[in-house]
N, C-alpha and C positions, 0 to 999 in steps of 0.2 A: 350460417355455419362458418366457422373460422377456416381460412385457407392457409395451409402451411406454406411458408416461403420456399420457393423452388429455385435452385441455382443449377443450371445445366453444367455438367462436367465435360470439359474438352475430351474428345475421343482419345487423343494421343497424350493425355496428361500422364498416364501410366503406359509407357511404351511397351513394356513386356506384355502386359495384359492385352494391349491393342494388337500386338503381333500374333498372339495365340488366337484371339478372336477372328482376325483376318485369315489365319491359317485354317482353322476349322471351317469357317464359313466358305472360304474359297474352294477347298478340296471337297467339301460336302457338295457344293454346287456342281463341281466338275464331275463327280461320281454320278450324281442324279441326272445331269445332262446326257452323259454318255450312256447311262442305263436306259433312259427314255428313248434315246436315239436307236439303241440296239433292239429294244422290244418293239418299237414301231416298225423296224425292218424285218420282223419275223423271228427274233431270237426268243427263246423261252425265258421264263421268269428267273431261272437259275443264273441267267447271264448277269444279274445284279451282283452275285457273289464274285464273279470274275472282275467286274468293275470295282467292287469294294477292295479286292486285293490290289488291283492296279492303283487305286486311290491311296491306299495305305503306303504303298511303295513310293508314290510321288510325294506324299506328305513327309515321309521319313527323309527322302533325298533332299527336299527343299529345306527341311530343318537343318540338315548338315550344311547345306549351301549357305544358310543364314549365318552360321558360325564362321565360315570361311570369309564371306563377304564383309562381315563386321570387322575383320582384320585388314581387309583390302580397301575399305571405303575412304580412308584418310591417307592413303599412300599417293605418290605421284600418279598422274593420270595414265602414263604409259604402263606403269606397273599394275595399276588397278584394272584397266581394261584388258591388258594382255593376260594377266593371271585369271581374270574372270572368264575370258573366252576359253582358256584351257580347262578350268574347273567345270565350266558348263558343258563342254564337250564330253568330259568323262562322265558327268552325271547323266547326260542324255543317253550316252552309250549304255550305261547300267540300266537305266529306266527302260530303254527299248528292249534290251536282252531279257530282262525280267518279264516284261509284258508279252514278248514273243514266246518265251519258254512256257509261261502259264497258258497262253492261248493254244499252243501245240498240245498241251495236256487236256484242255477243255474241248478242243475240236480234234480229238484223236482220230475220229472217223473220216476226216477230210485229208486229201492228199497234199495239203499245203506244207511246204518245208519251212524250217526255222529261218533260213535266209530270206525267203519271200515275206515272212511275217515281219522280220526286222526292217526290210525296206518299206513295208506297208505302214508300220507304226512310227518310222523315223520322223516323218514330217509333223505328225500330230504331237508326238512327245516333245520334239524340239520346240514347237510352238508353245506348248504349255509351260515348260520350264523356262524358255526364253522370255515369255510374258511375265512369269513369276519373278525372274531376275530383274527385268525392267521396272516392274512395280516396286520391288524391294529397294532398288537404288533411288528411284524417283521419290518415294515416300521419305526415305532417310535423308536425302539431300534437301528436301523441303523442310524437314524438321530441323536440320542444321541451320538452314537459312533463317527459320523462325527464331531459333535460339540466339543466333547472332544479332538479329534485329531487336529482340527483347533486351539483350545485353547492351547494345548500342543505345537503345532508348533509356535504359537505366543510367548509363554513363552520362548521357546528355542531360537527363533530369538532375543528376548529382552536380554536373558542371553548372547548370542554370541556378540551382540552389546556392552553390558556392559563390557564383557571381553576384546574385542578389544579396547574399549575406555581406560580401565585401562592399557593395555599394551602400548598404544600410549602415555598416560600421563606419563609413566615411563621415556620416552625419554627426555621430556622437562626439568625437573630439573636435569637429568643426564647430558644432553648436556650443560646446563647452568653452572653446576659446573665445567666442564672441561674448558669451554671457559673463565669463570670468573677467574679461576686459572691461565690461560695464561695471561689474562690482569693484574692480580695481579703481576705476574712475571715481566712483562714489566714495571709496575709502580715502583717495587722495584729496577729495573735496571735503573730507571730514564729515561726511553725511553717514554717520554710523548706523542710525536706525534704518534708513532705506537699504543700506548694504546688507544689514542683518536680515531684513525682510526678504530681500532678493535671494539671499542664500537659502532661506527657509523654503521659498517657493521653488527654487532650483532643485532642492532635494526632492520635493513632492513631484516635480515634473519628471525627474530622472526615474523615480520609482514607477511612475505611470508609463513611461516609454520603454524602459529596459526590460520589462516583463514580457513584452511582445516578441515573438520569434522573428529573427532577421529573415526577410523574404516573405513573411507572412502577410496576411491581408486583414484589414479591419473595416468596419462599416464607416460610412461617411460621418455618421453621428459621433462615433468614437474618435475619428480623426479631428473633427471640429472641437471636441472637448479637449483633446491634447493641444490643439492650437491655442485654445483659450488659456490654458495653463501657461503656455509660452508667452502669450501676449500679456498676461498678468505680470510676468517677470519684466518684460520690456516697458510696460506702462509705469513701473516704478521709476524708470529713468526718464521717459518722455512725457509722462503725465498727460495733460489735455492735448498735447501735440499729436499723440497717437490716437486716432479715431478709427473704429472698426465697425463693420456692418456685415451681418451674415444673413443670407437668404437661401435657406435650405428647404427644398420641397419635401413633404413627408415621405413620398415614395423614394426620392433620391437619398434620403437619410439611411435607408435600409441597404443601399448598394454597398458593395465592397470595393476596396482599392488597396494597393500596397501601402503598408503602414509608413507614416512620416513622409509621404510623397509630397505633400503640400507645404511642409515646413520651410524648405529652402526658398520657395516663392515668397512667403511672408517675410522671411529674413531679408531677402533682396529688397522687398518693398520698404522695409524699415530703414535699411541702409541707404537706399538711393532716393526714397521719396520723403520719409519722415525726418531723417537725420539732417539732410542738407538744407531744409527749409525752416525758416524761423516760425512759420505758422503751422508747420507739420503737414500731415496729409491724412487722407482717409483710405483705408484698405478695405476692399469689399471682396467677399467670397460668396459665390452663389453656386448652387448645385441643382440641376434640373434634369428631368428625363426628356430626351428628344427621340421619340420613337423607341427603338430597342436599345438606345445608347444613353450613357450617363455623361452629361456635359458639366464640367467644372470650370468656373471662370474666377481668376484671381486678378484683381486690378487695383491700381492706386492712382491718386491724383497728384503724383509728383511730376517733375520736369521731363520724365521719360528720357529720350535720347537728345533732348534739346540743350543739354548743358554744354558749354564751350569745351570743358576739359574732356567730355565724352567724345564730342565730334573731333577734337584734335587727335585723339588716339585711334580713330577709326581705321586709317590706312594701315597702321601697325597690325591691328587685329585681322584685317582682310588679307594681309600678306602671309598669314599662317603662323605668325609669331605671337603666341598668346601673351597678353599683358598681365595675366594673373594666374594663380594656381587654384582659383575657386572651384568648388565642386557643385555649385547650385544647379543651374540649368543643365549642365552636362550630366550630372548625377540623375536628374529626373529623366532626361532623354534615354540614358542607358537602362534605367530601371524599367521604363515603359517598354523598351525594345525587348528586354529579357522576359518580361511578364506577358506581353501581348503580341510580340512579333510586329507585323505590319498592321495589326487590327487595332490601331489607335490613331488619334489625331493630337498633334502637339503644335499649337499655332501661337505665334507672338505678334501682337498688334501694338504699334506705336503711333498714335494719332499725331498730326502736325501740331495741334494745340497743346500737347503735353499729355502726360499720363502713360501708363504702361499696363498692358493686359496680356495675360497668358490664358489660352483656352485649351483645355484637355478634354478629349472625348474617349470614353472607354466602353467596351461591351457592358451592358447592364447585367450584373450578377448579384444575387443575394448570397448570404452566408451559406445556405444549403446548396444552391446551384453551384457555387464556387468549388465545393468539395467534390462535385461530380463533373466538373468541367473536363472536356476531352482534349482540346487543343486550343492554343491561343491564336493560331493562324486561321483566319476566316476566309470567306469568298472574296472575289475581286471587288474593287470599289464600285459603287453605283451612286446615282444621284441621291437616292434615298438613304444610302448608307455611306456617307462621305468618310474618306480616310485621306490623310495628308501626310506626306513625308516632311521632314524638318526642312525649313528653308535653307537655301545654300549659304546664306550669310549668318546662320545660327551661331557659328563659332565666334563671329564678331560680337553678337548680342550676348553670348555667354561671357565673353571677355569683359564686357562693360557692366553687365548686370550681376555677374556672379563673382566679382573680384574678391569680395570678402564673405560671400554667402555660401 
């Protein structure tokens, strides 16, 4: 048999209905409690009528109190609590007088005076209305805090989305500049056909990339297809000097990551590994699952940080004065921080014998899981779940590797 989907509704989603539900439930419980107490102490069954009148009186007074408290709750604390104490004292006085007067009529055969009954009921009635007042303010303060937390969460989500969009939009003019510069070079060399082919492929690449939402996520397979379109454009310029290798595990291909996250790494590899070497270089991209995490590695066979001009500018970068305005590695670092908080790894490796490798680890999410994700911030690092902060010298690496990327 088919089961209809059930979504529980928060109790305070409709505050007005929740108030009346609590009012009826609370005062009904109070009437029943006092009625059972009286009957167990030898009172006749008609005692329930007395308690019903007392309960209706309390119900009416507390309803009036709610109207007054609603006006006081957002006032300065001194005004709120001072006025509340005064209004509560008046309400308790009325409640006690009504109950005492009704009791004198009900127990007319007893010699108890009105004053004695007032003193008798004062503590009980004050406790009831005082507890009701405390609950009213506690619940409403809690709801206000919840509303503020929800509002803050929405604002943070909007700010994160805006930040991700800004970081994503940095890539488009940046990529266009590099590609158009390559096309310009081909035109100057009077290589019209390659320039025309590159323009055609550029238009196809832009159609493919600009339809995705800024800050959105794509599968690894889609990201690789986008990279291949880009590499087709660059291969028009470098021909056999640009060699690529992709090693994508089937499970890893289904994982999601921020769109165009890997493109700056490939651009850097082309600029610093393929372009300066006569023999070119090989760019390798691999994606694998390591436990519950997705590991992506982008490496090249270029000179790495062994180039003399790179080493010469190292002190400048370490001094905090950037030698470029590139957005490559800095862009990736910021996008990862926005999307995953500390729940990611961004590691740069530069072997002594040359080459340059960037390792990225992300939580493994598929397209369906990503839509239901709760928070990017995960538990503390463990040996089985490694997380790494960016190295202290990453600014220098950004400066050297992201100069034009």
